[in-house]
C-alpha positions in Angstrom: 33.7 8.0 63.4 33.1 4.4 62.9 30.1 5.2 60.8 31.9 7.7 58.6 34.5 5.0 57.9 31.7 2.7 57.0 30.2 5.1 54.7 33.4 5.8 53.0 34.0 2.0 52.5 30.8 1.3 51.0 31.2 4.3 48.7 34.4 3.5 47.6 33.4 -0.3 47.0 30.1 1.2 45.0 27.9 -1.3 46.9 24.4 -1.1 48.2 24.3 -1.0 52.0 22.5 0.4 54.9 24.7 2.0 57.4 22.8 2.9 60.6 24.3 4.1 63.8 23.0 2.6 67.2 23.4 4.4 70.4 20.8 2.3 72.0 22.5 0.8 74.9 19.8 -2.4 75.0 20.6 -2.8 71.0 24.2 -2.9 71.4 24.0 -5.6 74.5 22.5 -8.1 71.9 26.0 -8.3 70.3 28.2 -10.6 73.0 31.3 -9.0 73.6 30.5 -5.6 72.2 32.5 -2.6 73.3 31.9 0.8 71.7 32.6 1.6 69.2 31.6 -1.4 67.2 31.0 -2.4 63.8 28.3 -5.2 62.6 28.2 -6.6 59.0 25.0 -8.8 58.3 24.3 -9.1 62.2 27.8 -10.3 62.6 30.1 -8.3 65.1 33.6 -7.7 62.9 34.9 -5.1 65.3 34.6 -3.7 68.9 36.5 -1.5 70.8 38.4 0.7 68.2 37.9 2.6 65.1 38.9 0.3 62.0 40.3 1.7 59.0 38.6 1.5 55.5 40.8 -0.9 54.2 39.8 -3.0 57.0 36.2 -2.4 56.4 36.4 -2.8 52.7 37.7 -6.2 53.1 35.2 -7.4 55.7 32.6 -5.9 53.1 33.7 -7.7 50.3 34.1 -11.1 52.0 30.6 -10.9 53.9 28.1 -13.3 52.8 25.3 -11.8 51.1 22.2 -11.6 53.0 19.1 -13.0 51.5 16.2 -10.4 50.8 
């Protein structure tokens, strides 16, 4: 569900982003305080324990600092 919302937000904004669903327990544990479902943008946990709305995800995406290549 979070993956779908994230993909919708990326498509609506027309930005380039890699959306990846992570199910590996040990990968999830890398983000302290992470509860599932969760959303990470540029290696920062922005939401955990609930499914955010598309509007929230768009706001997080537009305010996230650009990552260097």
